[in-house]
C-alpha positions as CSV (number, residue, x, y, z in Angstrom):
1,M,-29.2,5.9,-12.1
2,A,-25.9,5.8,-13.9
3,Y,-24.5,8.4,-11.4
4,R,-25.5,6.3,-8.5
5,V,-23.8,3.2,-10.0
6,M,-20.6,5.2,-10.8
7,G,-20.6,6.7,-7.3
8,R,-20.9,3.4,-5.6
9,L,-18.2,1.9,-7.8
10,H,-15.9,4.8,-7.0
11,A,-16.6,4.5,-3.2
12,A,-15.9,0.7,-3.3
13,T,-12.6,1.0,-5.2
14,S,-11.1,4.1,-3.5
15,R,-10.6,3.0,0.1
16,P,-7.5,4.1,2.0
17,C,-4.6,1.6,2.3
18,A,-5.0,-0.9,5.1
19,G,-2.3,-0.4,7.8
20,Q,-1.7,3.2,7.1
21,G,-2.5,4.2,10.7
22,T,0.0,1.7,12.0
23,V,2.7,3.3,9.9
24,E,1.8,6.7,11.2
25,Y,1.9,5.6,14.8
26,V,5.4,4.0,14.3
27,A,6.6,7.2,12.7
28,L,5.3,9.2,15.7
29,I,7.0,6.9,18.2
30,L,10.3,7.2,16.3
31,L,10.0,11.0,16.3
32,V,9.5,11.0,20.1
33,A,12.4,8.7,20.5
34,I,14.7,10.9,18.4
35,V,13.6,14.0,20.4
36,L,14.2,12.3,23.7
37,T,17.6,11.1,22.5
38,G,18.5,14.6,21.5
39,V,17.5,16.0,24.9
40,V,19.5,13.4,26.7
41,A,22.6,13.9,24.5
42,A,22.3,17.7,24.8
43,T,22.1,17.7,28.6
44,R,24.6,14.9,29.3
45,K,27.8,17.0,29.5
46,T,26.1,20.1,31.0
47,N,25.3,21.1,34.6
48,I,21.5,21.1,33.8
49,G,20.3,18.6,36.4
50,G,23.7,17.0,36.7
51,G,23.0,14.8,33.6
52,E,20.3,12.8,35.4
53,I,17.6,13.6,32.9
54,G,18.4,10.5,31.0
55,Q,18.0,8.3,34.0
56,T,14.8,10.1,35.0
57,I,13.3,9.5,31.5
58,V,14.2,5.8,31.5
59,T,12.7,5.4,35.0
60,K,9.5,7.1,34.1
61,L,9.2,5.1,30.8
62,K,9.7,1.8,32.7
63,A,7.1,2.8,35.3
64,A,4.6,3.6,32.5
65,L,5.3,0.3,30.7
66,D,5.0,-1.6,33.9
67,G,1.6,0.0,34.6
68,V,0.3,-1.3,31.2
69,K,1.1,-4.9,32.0
């Protein structure tokens, strides 16, 4: 009986922090943004695609966001 009470007490008091998932999603979005920025900066002054990769990424992101609305 005492173990059940202690188990329920422990389960009730040891819940994960609320909003932790939101923080993880924001961190993931920031990571993707940093990687995309690095790709655009690395290919800007090269002859890989004529530096149009940045414009292509922006166009595709805008199209995806317009599709959500």
